[in-house]
C-alpha positions as CSV (number, residue, x, y, z in Angstrom):
1,X,-33.0,-7.8,116.4
2,X,-29.8,-7.8,115.2
3,X,-28.2,-10.4,112.5
4,X,-28.0,-14.1,113.4
5,X,-24.5,-15.0,115.0
6,X,-22.9,-18.1,113.4
7,X,-20.6,-19.7,116.2
8,X,-18.7,-23.1,116.8
9,X,-18.9,-24.6,120.1
10,X,-17.1,-27.7,121.9
11,X,-18.3,-27.6,125.1
12,X,-22.0,-26.7,126.8
13,X,-23.5,-25.9,130.4
14,X,-27.3,-26.6,130.8
15,X,-29.0,-24.9,133.2
16,X,-32.9,-25.6,134.1
17,X,-35.3,-24.1,136.6
18,X,-39.1,-24.2,137.0
19,X,-39.7,-21.6,134.0
20,X,-37.2,-22.5,131.5
21,X,-33.8,-23.6,130.4
22,X,-30.5,-21.8,129.7
23,X,-27.7,-23.5,127.4
24,X,-24.5,-21.6,127.3
25,X,-22.1,-22.8,124.5
26,X,-18.4,-22.6,125.2
27,X,-15.1,-23.1,122.8
28,X,-12.1,-24.3,124.8
29,X,-9.1,-22.3,124.4
30,X,-6.5,-23.6,122.0
31,X,-3.8,-24.0,124.4
32,X,-3.7,-26.9,127.1
33,X,-4.2,-25.6,130.7
34,X,-1.0,-26.2,133.1
35,X,-1.1,-29.9,134.9
36,X,-4.0,-30.1,137.5
37,X,-5.6,-26.9,136.4
38,X,-9.6,-26.7,135.0
39,X,-9.8,-26.8,131.2
40,X,-10.6,-23.0,130.2
41,X,-13.2,-22.2,127.8
42,X,-14.9,-19.0,126.6
43,X,-18.7,-18.9,126.6
44,X,-19.7,-17.8,123.3
45,X,-23.5,-18.2,122.8
46,X,-26.4,-18.2,125.6
47,X,-29.7,-19.4,124.2
48,X,-32.6,-19.5,126.7
49,X,-35.8,-21.4,126.3
50,X,-39.1,-22.7,127.7
51,X,-38.7,-26.2,129.1
52,X,-41.4,-27.4,126.5
53,X,-39.3,-26.1,123.7
54,X,-36.2,-27.6,125.2
55,X,-38.3,-31.1,125.4
56,X,-39.4,-30.5,121.7
57,X,-36.2,-29.6,120.5
58,X,-34.5,-32.8,122.2
59,X,-36.9,-34.9,120.4
60,X,-36.3,-33.4,117.3
61,X,-32.6,-33.7,117.3
62,X,-32.6,-37.3,118.4
63,X,-34.8,-38.0,115.1
64,X,-32.5,-36.1,113.0
65,X,-29.5,-38.0,114.1
66,X,-31.2,-41.2,113.8
67,X,-32.1,-40.4,110.2
68,X,-28.7,-39.3,109.7
69,X,-27.3,-42.4,110.9
70,X,-30.1,-44.6,108.7
71,X,-29.2,-42.7,105.5
72,X,-25.7,-42.9,105.7
73,X,-25.3,-46.3,107.2
74,X,-23.0,-44.9,110.0
75,X,-23.1,-44.8,113.7
76,X,-22.1,-41.7,115.4
77,X,-19.8,-43.2,118.3
78,X,-18.7,-41.7,121.8
79,X,-15.7,-43.0,123.7
80,X,-16.5,-44.9,127.0
81,X,-14.3,-42.3,128.6
82,X,-16.5,-39.5,127.8
83,X,-19.6,-41.2,128.6
84,X,-17.9,-41.9,132.1
85,X,-16.7,-38.2,132.5
86,X,-20.4,-37.3,131.7
87,X,-21.5,-40.1,134.3
88,X,-23.8,-41.6,131.7
89,X,-23.9,-45.4,132.1
90,X,-23.4,-47.2,128.6
91,X,-26.7,-49.0,129.0
92,X,-28.7,-45.9,129.3
93,X,-26.9,-44.3,126.5
94,X,-27.5,-47.2,124.3
95,X,-31.2,-47.5,125.4
96,X,-31.6,-43.7,124.3
97,X,-30.2,-44.5,120.6
98,X,-31.9,-47.4,119.9
99,X,-34.2,-46.4,116.8
């Protein structure tokens, strides 16, 4: 296997199936698209894993974020507009992040 890559991504796509999950990480182009056009992005990495791995990783990521917020006495906030675009209800979001 080659050297590990180090990338920055500001978008992702997730695809799940009966045998696993594919995560595509993307980087938005630096110039805004013309009005009415979709935001353009370039795929910078793809990670494939089992559904079991994804579930464990999800749990561990949540635990790490809760610990970070506790240790720093801060709360990582998302704007309501972002939750609306993702079609995530505020009550569902808040329920997930209760320590």
